[in-house]
N, C-alpha and C positions, 0 to 999 in steps of 0.2 A: 821510378813511378811517375806517371804523367799527371799533371794537375788537371782538374776539371776546369772548364772555362768559366772563370768568375765573371759575374756581370759587371761591366764597367761603370754602370750607374748605380746610385744607392737604391736599395730595395725597399719599396714601400710595404710594410707588413700587412696592411689591409689588402693590397693588390695581390701579394703573394698568397695570402690565405684564400682569397677568392679564386685565384688561378689553380690552386691545389685541389679545389673541389670540382673543377671541370674534368670530366671524363671523356675520353675519346670514343667516338662511335665508328671509327674506321672510315672507310670510304663507302659506307653503306648505300647512300643515295646513288652514287655513281655505279655501284655494283647492281643495284636493283634496276637502274636505267638500262644497263647492259643486258641484264636478264630479260627484260621486256623486249628489247631489240632482238635478242636471239630467238625468243619465242615467236615474235612477229615474222622473222626471217625463216622460221621453221628449221632452225639449226638445232639438232638434237645430239645427245650423247655427252653433254657436259655435266660437270659436277663443280660444286663450290668448295673451296678451301681444302683440297686434298693435302695430305701431309707429305709435301714434297719440299725440296730446298727452296727457300724464299716464300713459301706458302702462296702459290698463285691464287688469284682471285677466282679464276675459273680454269678448269682443265678438261680436256677431252681425252680420257684415259686410253681408249682404244686406238686413237690416232696419235697419241703421245704429243699433244699440243697443249702447252701451258700458256695461260693468258694472264697478264698483269695489267691492271688499270692504274696507271700512274697519275697521281695528282700533280698538276702543273707547279704548284708551290713546293710541295715536299720533295719532289724529284728534280726540280730545277729545269723545267721545260725551257728550251732555248727560245721558244716563241713568246711565252707568256710570263716567265719568272721575273719578278722584280724583287730584289733583295730588300729586306726591311732596313731602314736607316738606323733604328735603335738596335744596339747590340749586334752590329753588322758582322763582326768577326765570328761570333757564335753561330749565326745563321749560315754564313759561308761554309764553316766547317761541318755543320749539321747536314747541309745539302750534299757536300762532298762525301760524307760518310754514307749517306743514303745511296748515292750513285755507285760507290764502291761495293756496297752490299748488293745492289742490283746486279752489277757485273759478275760478282762471285756466284750469286744464285743462278744467273744465266749460264755460266760456265759449268756449274755442277749439273744442271739439268741437261745441257747438251752432251756432257760426258755420259749421262745415263740414257742417251738416245732420244731425248725430248726436243721438240721444236718450241721455241719461245717467241711469243708475240707480245710486245709491249704497246699498249694503247694509251696515248696521252688523253687526259681528261677533256681537253679542249676539242679533241677530234670527235667527241660524242655530240657536239653541237651541229655537226654537218651530217645530214641524213646518209645512212648506209655506208659510210667510210669504214667504220670498224667492222661491220658485218662482211664487207667485201674482203678486207684483209684476212679475216678469219676463214672465209671460204677458200681463199687462195692457199692459206697455210694448211687447211684440211685436205685440199686437193693434192698439194705437194706431198703431204704425209701419206696419202693413199697411193700416189704414184711411186713413192719410195718403197712401199711394201710389196709392190708387184715386181 
């Protein structure tokens, strides 16, 4: 049996209680930003949170294109990620687990015939980059069907 990663620093009970009350909202603001962009680009046929391996943020079921919006911190973006100094080993392992889970989901989806597009959170700061990548993926999927 493997041990859970114990915190190397003493745990402050007040801080621990406060952090336990914090609930995740997912990457909702990033998803909504992407939804706005898709609508503005007149890209249609997408759905949110289809029950597929890895639970893609968006999917184009007819074209079989799954889209993941990866947060730069949580998925270890090579451009933006800065490891926290406190509890560094825990965070290193956490990001590695996330990356392994992402690769496994990508492999499962590809085995099912899906194309996978991963969009880094920081790329949404540049106009039209994500939309262009999605258009290319959708065009490739359409060409493959013919």
